[in-house]
C-alpha positions, -999 to +999 in steps of 0.1 A: +001+001+001+013+034-010+020+061+016-005+082-002-033+057+001-026+053+039-025+090+044-059+094+027-075+066+046-064+081+079-078+114+067-111+098+059-112+082+094-100+113+110-128+136+097-153+116+117-133+117+147-128+155+143-167+158+141-174+141+173-143+159+192-155+193+180-192+187+191-179+176+225-157+208+228-186+229+218-208+212+242-183+221+271-171+256+260-198+268+236-190+284+203-190+321+209-153+322+215-144+305+183-132+327+154-152+308+127-136+329+098-100+320+110-108+283+116-121+278+081-095+300+064-069+287+040-041+294+065-057+270+090-060+241+065-024+227+072-028+226+110-064+214+106-053+186+084-026+176+108-051+172+136-074+152+112-045+130+105-037+124+141-072+119+151-074+093+122-044+074+136-058+074+172-094+065+162-081+038+141-061+022+168-089+025+193-114+009+166-089-018+160-085-027+197-124-026+202-131-048+171-102-072+178-114-078+214-152-081+205-154-097+170-122-101+149-110-133+167-142-151+162-144-143+126-107-152+120-111-186+138-134-199+110-106-199+085-075-196+109-078-212+143-042-199+151-035-163+146+000-173+136-012-193+107-031-162+095-001-141+098+022-166+079-005-168+051-006-130+048+031-128+049+034-154+022+010-135-001+029-101+007+062-116-001+053-137-032+027-119-053+026-081-059-008-082-075-023-102-047-007-080-022-021-049-037-056-066-037-051-076-001-041-040+009-069-025-009-094-047+010-078-040+042-080-002+035-118-005+029-121-026+061-102+000+083-124+029+069-156+009+078-142-001+111-132+035+119-166+050+108-185+025+128-168+038+159-170+075+148-207+072+138-216+059+174-194+087+189-210+113+166-245+103+177-236+105+214-216+138+210-243+155+188-269+146+215-247+161+243-244+192+222-279+194+212-291+190+249-265+212+265-264+241+240-296+241+221-321+226+246-344+256+242-344+253+203-378+242+192-364+215+167-339+200+191-360+168+200-368+160+163-332+168+154-317+147+182-341+118+173-334+121+133-295+125+140-295+096+164-312+073+140-292+083+110-258+080+127-266+047+144-280+034+111-247+045+095-228+027+123-247-005+117-242-003+080-205+002+084-201-025+110-220-049+086-197-038+058-167-043+080-178-077+090-184-088+053-151-075+042-133-092+072-148-126+065-140-121+028-104-112+036-099-143+058-114-165+029-092-148+002-060-150+024-065-187+029-073-194-008-045-172-022-019-185+001-028-221-007-029-212-044+007-197-043+020-226-023+006-250-047+020-229-077+054-229-061+054-266-054+045-274-091+075-255-104+099-272-080 
């Protein structure tokens, strides 16, 4: 996977993390103090992008830990009862076939984005409700907006989780099949 692809992947994940972090900050501190025109200026773009990138890294690692402890092991064990066998099969693909490696890394990138957005969507739903009820509780549409946003973000979280799960199951199947194929091909040529 190229560095550019990884950078973009972490930016995509980081944008969601920035959304819930900003909502929590605004819930605590309000927004009157924020110089909106400076925050959205061209000069603020590089520092903002840096923050988004770091938030992408952090939220990706948190999501990875959560998903690993809750679901990933169970899904992997259907194809690879021992995690070392999975790592060996991946290593075999990565060192023996550039084309299969690229496909594997592309799939992993989509998997990480879905995993990150599952976490981000849940946290956006929570932080948006905190913001609405702490800062806009007198606003006539707060209740409707809260209900709509909660349903929308939790639906997006469920869809992202479902997609992550399907991608993960497919990855384990492909790693197993492709590693077996490469090993058989190498054995034939000996």
